[in-house]
C-alpha positions as CSV (number, residue, x, y, z in Angstrom):
1,M,20.3,0.9,-28.6
2,V,16.3,1.1,-29.1
3,D,14.7,-0.6,-32.1
4,L,12.9,2.2,-33.7
5,N,10.8,-0.3,-35.6
6,K,9.4,-2.3,-32.5
7,G,6.2,-0.2,-32.6
8,A,6.4,2.5,-35.7
9,T,6.9,-0.3,-38.2
10,V,4.0,-2.1,-37.3
11,G,1.8,0.8,-36.8
12,L,3.1,2.2,-40.5
13,V,2.2,-1.1,-42.3
14,K,-1.6,-0.9,-40.4
15,A,-2.5,2.5,-41.4
16,L,-1.5,2.2,-45.0
17,S,-3.2,-1.0,-45.5
18,D,-6.5,1.0,-44.3
19,D,-5.7,3.3,-47.2
20,I,-6.3,0.7,-49.3
21,R,-9.1,0.4,-51.7
22,T,-10.3,-2.0,-54.6
23,D,-12.0,-0.6,-57.2
24,A,-14.9,-2.3,-59.5
25,N,-12.2,-4.4,-61.5
26,G,-11.0,-5.7,-58.1
27,V,-7.4,-3.4,-58.5
28,K,-6.1,-1.7,-55.1
29,H,-5.5,1.5,-55.3
30,L,-3.3,3.4,-52.7
31,S,-4.7,7.1,-51.5
32,A,-1.9,9.3,-51.8
33,G,-4.1,12.2,-50.3
34,A,-3.9,13.8,-46.6
35,A,-4.2,10.4,-44.6
36,V,-0.9,9.1,-45.8
37,R,0.8,12.3,-45.6
38,D,-0.7,12.6,-41.5
39,L,0.7,9.5,-41.2
40,Y,4.0,10.2,-42.3
41,N,4.5,12.8,-40.2
42,K,3.1,11.3,-37.1
43,L,5.7,8.4,-37.8
44,E,8.7,11.0,-38.4
45,N,7.3,12.7,-34.9
46,E,7.9,9.4,-33.1
47,I,11.0,8.5,-34.6
48,D,12.3,12.0,-33.4
49,A,10.8,11.4,-30.0
50,L,12.9,7.7,-29.7
51,A,16.0,9.4,-30.9
52,E,16.3,11.5,-28.5
53,I,16.1,8.3,-25.7
54,T,17.9,5.8,-27.7
55,H,20.4,5.4,-24.8
56,I,19.1,4.5,-21.3
57,N,21.9,5.5,-18.9
58,S,20.6,6.4,-16.1
59,W,16.9,6.9,-14.0
60,A,17.0,10.4,-15.2
61,D,16.5,8.7,-18.8
62,V,14.0,6.6,-17.8
63,Q,12.0,9.2,-17.2
64,K,12.3,11.0,-19.9
65,A,11.1,8.0,-21.8
66,V,8.1,8.1,-19.8
67,R,7.1,11.6,-20.0
68,S,7.5,11.5,-23.6
69,G,4.5,8.8,-23.9
70,M,7.3,6.2,-25.5
71,A,7.8,4.0,-22.3
72,N,6.0,1.1,-24.3
73,K,8.2,1.3,-27.2
74,I,11.4,1.0,-25.0
75,F,10.0,-0.9,-21.7
76,S,7.7,-4.3,-21.7
77,I,6.0,-5.7,-18.8
78,G,8.2,-7.8,-16.8
79,D,11.4,-5.9,-17.4
80,Q,13.5,-5.4,-14.5
81,L,15.3,-2.1,-13.3
82,T,17.6,-2.2,-10.0
83,C,18.2,0.6,-7.8
84,Q,20.1,0.4,-4.3
85,R,19.4,0.9,-0.5
86,N,22.0,1.3,2.1
87,G,24.3,-0.8,-0.5
88,V,21.8,-3.5,-1.0
89,N,20.2,-4.0,-4.5
90,L,16.4,-3.7,-4.8
91,V,15.1,-5.3,-7.9
92,W,12.1,-3.8,-9.7
93,D,9.4,-5.5,-12.1
94,I,7.6,-2.8,-14.4
95,I,4.0,-4.0,-13.6
96,G,2.3,-1.6,-15.8
97,I,2.9,1.5,-18.4
98,D,0.6,4.4,-18.3
99,H,-1.8,2.6,-15.8
100,D,-1.4,4.6,-12.6
101,T,-2.7,8.6,-12.2
102,P,0.1,10.4,-11.3
103,A,-1.1,13.1,-8.4
104,D,0.5,16.2,-10.2
105,S,-1.8,16.9,-13.3
106,E,1.1,18.7,-15.1
107,Y,1.9,15.0,-16.1
108,T,-0.1,12.2,-17.8
109,H,2.0,9.2,-18.0
110,S,3.7,6.7,-15.4
111,M,5.3,3.5,-15.0
112,T,5.2,1.2,-12.4
113,L,7.5,-0.5,-10.7
114,L,7.0,-3.6,-7.9
115,L,9.5,-4.8,-6.1
116,H,10.4,-8.5,-7.7
117,D,10.5,-10.2,-4.1
118,C,9.6,-9.1,-0.8
119,F,11.6,-6.4,1.4
120,P,14.0,-8.8,3.3
121,T,12.7,-7.1,6.7
122,T,9.2,-8.3,7.6
123,M,6.9,-5.5,9.3
124,Q,3.6,-5.0,11.1
125,F,1.1,-3.1,9.0
126,D,-0.1,-1.5,12.5
127,A,0.2,-2.4,16.0
128,A,-2.2,-3.2,18.5
129,E,-3.5,-0.1,20.1
130,A,-4.7,1.5,23.1
131,F,-8.2,0.5,24.5
132,Y,-9.0,4.3,26.3
133,Y,-7.9,7.7,25.4
134,A,-8.0,10.0,28.7
135,E,-8.6,13.1,26.7
136,S,-9.4,15.0,29.9
137,G,-7.3,13.0,32.0
138,L,-8.2,10.3,35.1
139,A,-8.1,10.8,38.6
140,A,-6.0,8.2,40.7
141,G,-8.5,5.7,41.6
142,T,-10.5,2.6,40.8
143,Y,-12.4,1.9,37.3
144,H,-14.4,-0.4,35.7
145,F,-15.4,-1.6,31.9
146,M,-17.3,-4.6,30.7
147,I,-16.6,-6.9,27.9
148,D,-19.2,-9.1,26.7
149,S,-20.9,-9.9,29.9
150,S,-17.9,-9.6,32.4
151,D,-17.2,-6.7,34.1
152,Y,-13.2,-6.0,35.0
153,Q,-11.8,-3.5,37.4
154,F,-8.0,-2.0,37.9
155,T,-6.6,0.7,40.4
156,L,-4.4,3.7,39.3
157,A,-2.1,4.9,41.9
158,N,-1.2,8.0,40.0
159,A,-3.7,10.2,37.5
160,V,-3.4,10.1,33.8
161,P,-2.5,13.4,31.9
162,A,-4.9,15.1,29.4
163,G,-4.3,12.9,26.2
164,G,-2.8,10.0,27.8
165,Q,-3.7,6.3,27.1
166,L,-4.7,3.1,29.0
167,I,-3.3,0.0,27.0
168,L,-4.3,-3.4,27.8
169,N,-2.3,-6.5,28.9
170,W,-4.1,-10.1,27.8
171,T,-3.4,-13.8,29.0
172,G,-5.2,-15.8,26.0
173,T,-8.5,-13.9,25.5
174,A,-8.7,-12.6,29.1
175,P,-7.5,-8.8,30.1
176,T,-4.9,-9.3,32.9
177,G,-3.4,-5.7,33.4
178,V,-3.4,-1.9,31.8
179,S,-0.4,-0.1,31.3
180,V,-0.3,3.8,31.2
181,S,1.2,5.8,28.4
182,P,0.7,9.6,29.5
183,T,1.0,10.8,25.9
184,R,-0.7,9.8,23.0
185,G,1.4,7.1,21.3
186,G,4.2,7.9,23.7
187,A,6.4,5.2,26.2
188,I,4.6,3.1,28.8
189,E,5.4,4.7,32.1
190,G,5.5,2.6,35.4
191,G,4.5,-1.4,35.5
192,A,1.3,-2.9,34.5
193,V,-1.4,-2.9,37.2
194,S,-3.6,-5.7,37.6
195,V,-6.9,-6.2,36.1
196,T,-9.3,-8.4,38.0
197,Q,-13.2,-9.3,37.7
198,G,-15.3,-6.9,39.8
199,S,-17.7,-3.7,39.1
200,G,-15.6,-1.3,41.4
201,G,-14.8,2.4,40.8
202,T,-16.0,4.3,37.9
203,S,-17.5,2.8,34.8
204,L,-15.5,3.6,31.8
205,G,-18.4,1.5,29.1
206,T,-18.3,-1.4,27.1
207,L,-15.8,-2.7,25.1
208,T,-17.4,-4.0,22.2
209,S,-16.3,-4.9,18.1
210,A,-17.5,-1.9,17.0
211,G,-16.0,0.5,19.4
212,D,-17.6,3.6,21.4
213,F,-15.2,6.3,19.6
214,A,-17.3,9.1,21.3
215,H,-16.7,7.9,24.8
216,H,-13.1,7.3,24.0
217,L,-13.3,3.4,23.7
218,N,-11.6,1.6,21.0
219,S,-13.0,-1.2,19.0
220,L,-11.6,-4.9,20.7
221,H,-10.8,-5.6,17.1
222,R,-8.1,-2.8,16.8
223,I,-6.9,-3.1,21.0
224,T,-6.1,-7.0,20.2
225,N,-4.6,-6.8,16.8
226,G,-4.5,-3.3,15.7
227,S,-6.4,-1.4,12.6
228,S,-6.5,-2.3,8.9
229,N,-7.0,1.4,8.2
230,Y,-4.3,1.6,5.5
231,K,-4.1,5.9,5.8
232,E,-3.7,5.5,9.1
233,S,-1.3,2.4,8.9
234,A,2.5,2.3,10.7
235,I,3.4,0.5,7.3
236,R,2.3,3.7,5.1
237,Q,4.1,5.9,7.2
238,W,7.2,4.0,7.0
239,L,7.2,3.6,3.4
240,N,7.1,7.1,2.9
241,S,9.5,8.3,5.3
242,S,13.2,8.8,4.6
243,A,13.9,9.8,8.9
244,A,16.3,8.0,10.9
245,A,15.4,5.2,12.8
246,G,13.4,6.2,16.0
247,S,12.0,9.2,14.1
248,V,10.0,7.7,11.4
249,W,6.5,6.9,13.5
250,T,3.8,9.5,14.9
251,A,0.5,8.5,16.5
252,Q,-2.6,9.2,13.2
253,T,-5.0,8.4,16.1
254,Q,-6.2,9.0,19.6
255,F,-5.8,5.2,20.0
256,D,-2.3,4.7,18.1
257,R,0.4,2.9,19.3
258,P,4.0,2.6,17.6
259,P,4.6,-0.4,15.6
260,L,7.5,-3.0,16.9
261,S,9.8,-1.4,14.5
262,A,9.3,2.3,15.1
263,T,12.6,2.5,17.2
264,N,15.1,0.4,15.4
265,T,14.4,1.0,11.7
266,A,14.9,4.0,9.4
267,G,12.6,4.7,6.9
268,F,12.2,3.1,3.6
269,M,13.6,6.0,1.7
270,N,16.4,6.8,4.3
271,G,19.5,5.1,2.1
272,M,17.9,4.9,-1.0
273,D,19.5,6.1,-4.1
274,A,19.1,9.9,-4.9
275,D,18.7,9.7,-8.5
276,F,16.1,6.7,-8.0
277,L,14.2,9.0,-5.6
278,A,14.1,12.0,-7.9
279,V,12.2,10.1,-10.7
280,I,9.5,8.4,-8.4
281,G,6.5,10.9,-8.0
282,N,3.3,11.0,-6.1
283,T,0.7,8.4,-7.2
284,H,-2.9,8.4,-6.6
285,I,-4.2,5.6,-4.9
286,I,-7.5,4.2,-3.1
287,A,-7.7,2.1,-0.2
288,A,-11.4,0.8,1.0
289,R,-12.4,1.2,4.9
290,N,-13.5,-1.3,6.8
291,T,-17.8,-1.5,7.7
292,L,-17.1,-2.2,11.3
293,T,-14.8,0.7,12.8
294,D,-14.5,2.9,9.6
295,G,-18.0,3.1,8.3
296,G,-17.2,1.7,4.7
297,G,-16.2,4.0,1.5
298,A,-12.9,4.8,0.8
299,D,-9.8,6.8,1.7
300,E,-8.0,8.9,-1.5
301,M,-4.0,9.3,-1.0
302,N,-1.0,10.6,-2.8
303,D,2.1,8.8,-2.3
304,K,5.5,7.9,-3.4
305,F,5.6,4.5,-2.4
306,F,2.4,2.1,-1.8
307,L,1.0,-1.3,-1.2
308,L,-0.8,-2.9,-3.8
309,S,-4.6,-3.4,-3.5
310,R,-6.6,-6.8,-4.0
311,S,-7.8,-5.7,-7.0
312,E,-5.0,-4.9,-8.5
313,V,-3.6,-8.0,-8.0
314,F,-6.2,-10.5,-8.5
315,G,-9.0,-8.3,-10.2
316,G,-12.7,-7.7,-8.9
317,S,-13.3,-6.3,-4.7
318,D,-15.0,-8.2,-2.0
319,T,-15.9,-4.5,-0.2
320,G,-17.5,-2.9,-3.0
321,V,-14.6,-0.7,-3.6
322,N,-12.8,0.2,-6.7
323,E,-9.0,0.3,-5.5
324,G,-8.0,0.0,-9.1
325,T,-7.9,-2.7,-11.8
326,A,-5.2,-5.2,-12.2
327,Y,-2.2,-4.5,-13.3
328,P,-1.0,-5.8,-16.8
329,Y,1.6,-8.0,-15.3
330,Y,-1.0,-9.8,-13.2
331,A,-4.0,-9.8,-15.9
332,N,-1.9,-10.6,-19.0
333,Y,1.2,-11.9,-17.9
334,S,-0.2,-14.5,-15.2
335,D,-3.0,-17.3,-14.1
336,L,-5.6,-14.3,-13.9
337,T,-7.9,-14.2,-16.7
338,A,-10.6,-13.0,-14.8
339,A,-11.4,-11.6,-11.3
340,G,-10.4,-14.7,-9.1
341,T,-8.6,-15.8,-5.8
342,G,-6.5,-19.3,-6.7
343,N,-3.2,-20.0,-6.9
344,D,-0.8,-17.7,-9.2
345,G,2.9,-18.6,-9.5
346,N,3.1,-15.1,-10.6
347,R,2.1,-13.9,-7.2
348,I,4.8,-15.5,-5.2
349,K,7.1,-13.4,-3.7
350,M,10.3,-14.6,-1.6
351,I,12.9,-13.8,1.1
352,N,15.9,-15.9,0.8
353,E,14.2,-18.1,-1.6
354,T,11.3,-19.1,0.5
355,P,7.9,-18.4,-0.5
356,Q,6.1,-15.3,1.9
357,I,2.8,-14.2,2.8
358,W,2.8,-10.6,1.7
359,I,0.4,-8.0,2.6
360,L,-1.7,-5.6,0.5
361,R,-3.3,-2.7,1.4
362,S,-6.8,-3.8,1.2
363,C,-8.6,-4.1,4.4
364,T,-11.3,-7.1,4.7
365,S,-14.7,-5.3,4.7
366,S,-16.2,-6.4,8.5
367,W,-13.1,-7.1,10.2
368,G,-11.7,-4.0,12.0
369,Y,-8.3,-5.6,12.2
370,G,-8.3,-7.5,8.8
371,V,-5.9,-7.2,6.0
372,R,-6.1,-9.0,2.9
373,S,-2.6,-10.4,2.0
374,I,-1.2,-13.3,-0.4
375,S,-0.4,-16.8,0.8
376,G,3.1,-18.6,-0.5
377,N,1.1,-20.1,-2.8
378,G,-0.1,-17.1,-4.8
379,A,-3.7,-17.2,-3.4
380,I,-6.0,-14.6,-1.2
381,N,-5.6,-14.3,1.9
382,S,-6.1,-12.4,5.4
383,N,-3.9,-11.7,8.1
384,Y,-4.3,-9.3,11.3
385,A,-2.6,-5.9,11.1
386,D,-0.2,-6.7,14.0
387,S,1.1,-9.6,12.5
388,E,4.6,-9.3,11.5
389,R,4.7,-9.9,7.6
390,A,6.3,-9.7,4.7
391,F,5.7,-6.9,1.9
392,A,6.6,-5.6,-1.4
393,P,6.1,-2.0,-2.3
394,A,4.8,-0.6,-5.4
395,C,6.2,3.3,-7.2
396,N,5.8,4.9,-10.1
397,I,8.3,6.9,-12.3
398,I,6.4,10.2,-13.4
C-alpha cells in the first residue's frame, strides 16, 4: 500500500499555516475562505489519484504512476526496479523524476532509470575507421599518401569499386598494410597489400588529425582509435536495437567500420521483457560534438536507451555545450555538491564486484577519438572510442 500521508499531509499543514493570521491583540485566526476550500479540493484530488495506483504490481502500474504525476509520492531517488533480459536480471536505479524531457509532447512526466552496475559485456563506443573512401572507385595501380613529412605508397592489384573503403593496418605508429572493403562498412576481401615508404603512383593526399573529408581522407584520430561522435556511434545503434546478432550495425558515415561485437551480439533490446520495453519512451538528449573533426556544437536525438553525459553525472561542462544538468541521484545523494571531477563512491560501477571504467556519451572537446568515462574510483576520465569498455545504459519510463 502507498502511504497517502507521505506528501499530502505535509502540504496540507504548510498551506494551512499560511492561512493563519495574528490580530492586533496577538490572537491567531484561521481563514475559512476560498484558500482553505481550494486546498481541500486539491488534497482530495491528490488522494483520488493516489488511490488509483496504490498497488504497483507491474511495469504498466509504474507507468501509470509516472503519467499521473504521482511518481514522486510513490518512489524515491535511489529506489531499485528489476527487469529481465534473456532470463538475466537487470537492476535499475531511479536517478531522476521529471528530470528528462519526453520526446513525445503528448507526455510531460518521466522517471529516469540507470543500470545499477555495468552491463556484463564490454563494448566499443566506435571502431577504428577507414582512411579513404573510394566514392567513384579506384583503378588498380600504385598510390601514395603522406603522414606528417613521410610519404607512404602501396599497390592495388585489383580495382576498388565505387563506394569501397581502404583500411590501414598499423605496427606501432607506422602504417604497414592496406586492406580493401568493396562496400562501405562491408567485409574485407583479400589480404592486405604492403605499405612502404615512397611517393610512387597517384597521390591520395595528406592524412591529418582534422581530416580532409572533401577529398575523402579521414582524420588520423578516427583512423587509429575511432570516432567520438555519439550520434553516429556503434554503441548508440546497439542500445536502441532489437535485432538479432549480425543485423545490428550499419555504417553511418563514409568511413565507418563495424565494431568488434557487431557480428556476434544481438541488440540490447533483444530478449528484454516486453512489458518493460512497452513503458520505455523516447527521451530527448543532447551530445556535444568535438571541435577537431566535427566542428563543435551539438547533436540532438530522441532515444529509448542512452548513455549519460559528463554534466549529468558530474555537473558542469568542458565543451561549452549543456548536455543536461546533474541527475538528483548524483547532485543530491553523492559527494557532488558542485560541478566537480573528483572521486565519488556513488559513481563507482561494477562487473562481478570489480570496479570498472564506464563510458559516457560526451566527447573530449579537442580530440577526434576522445570519449569521456568514469574511472573505477568514481573520478572523471577519458578513453579512446575503440577501447572495449564497460557501460551503464539509462532510459525513461514515460
